[in-house]
C-alpha positions, 0 to 999 in steps of 0.5 A: 772043099776045104775045111780049116779048123778054127784057131785055138786062139778062139778058144783060150781068149774072150772076144770082144763083141763089136770090140772092146766098145765104151762111148763114155770112154770114147770108144764106140763100137767098130771103132779103131779106139775100142780095137786098140783097148782089145788089144791093150785088154789082151782080149780076141775082138768080134768086128762086122762088116759092111758094104761101101758103094764102090765095093770096100769092106767097112768095119761097121754093124748097121745098114744104116748110119743113124744109130752110129753117127750123127748121119743117116742112109744106107752105109752102101749109098757112101762110098769109102772114102766118105765114110771115112769122113762120119764121126762115130758117135762117141768117138772123134774117129770115121768109120774105118775099113777092114785093111786099116783094122786088120793093120792094127791087130797084125795078129796080135790076138783072134780077130772074128770077122762076121759078115753081114747078111747083102741079100735082106733076107738070109738069100742067095743075092750075095758075093761083092762084099764076101770079094772084098773080105776075101781080098783084104785077107789074102796077106793076114797072118795070125788068127782070124776067122770068118763067119754069118749068118746067111749060109750063103754068104759063108759059102762065098767065103770058100771061095774068097778065102779057102783058107780062112775059118768059117763059120755059121751065126746062129740062133732061133730065128725068131720072126719078131727078129726077122721080119722080112726072112721067111718062116720057112727060111727061118724055120730051117737056118734054126737048125743048122742044116747047111753046116756041113755044106758051106764047110763051116768049122764053128758055130757061134750061136745065141746065147738063149739058145743055147740048148737047143737039139742043133747045138748039142748035135755039133757039141757031140761032134766036137764042133766048137760052140761060141755064143753071143752076146754075153753082157754080165758074169752070171750070164756068162757062167750059164753059157759057159756051162755050153759054149766054147768061149764067149762074146761079150761087152758091158763087163770085164770078162774073166781070161780063163784059168 
């Protein structure tokens, strides 16, 4: 299995979490407007993708529409055309597809794509979303990487986009955060045991858990450690003692000197 390295651009500029969003300024999370704002500011961009009913990768965080739109129901039960007509709350645009966002970014800044778990319990029932992401990235030129909490998704990306750097999204996997995931799975994943098997080249770890022994072991091997989600200069200062870069929101993150 190939192990593409994380492009160096991912360590040179802060990454705007779900793009540079601010609903007060008409920029909902994961929206085209938030992406355009991040590009203008020169930040890297982190986005999420979910699957539509017709097998398209949609740039959207939640499994359900209610928090981020005026509509309800699972995003997976709507086609990409239907979702394009669902305005994001706080903005005037519908839900974008991954190819649309790729066209906007066009390699100008690093783009980090989180593939949301489609199994429901971080298990093996994945593949269709990963295939859609791989197809979208096939002709993309620019610094890009993919990641997921689900190791099976990351492994699938080795098949669907073998030349794209891939990583694991990691944390302590507390029971209250993952109520549908069996305890044995949560306990196992907290140790980041799949890093080698899935051909990962980086992790993006919960900033509240950066002192994890599993993170320390990866740092000792010079594995890039990103972190999520930093929301203040104080949190950033603490995170950067360990993390090589941050994913941020809610404040203006400074660029490294």
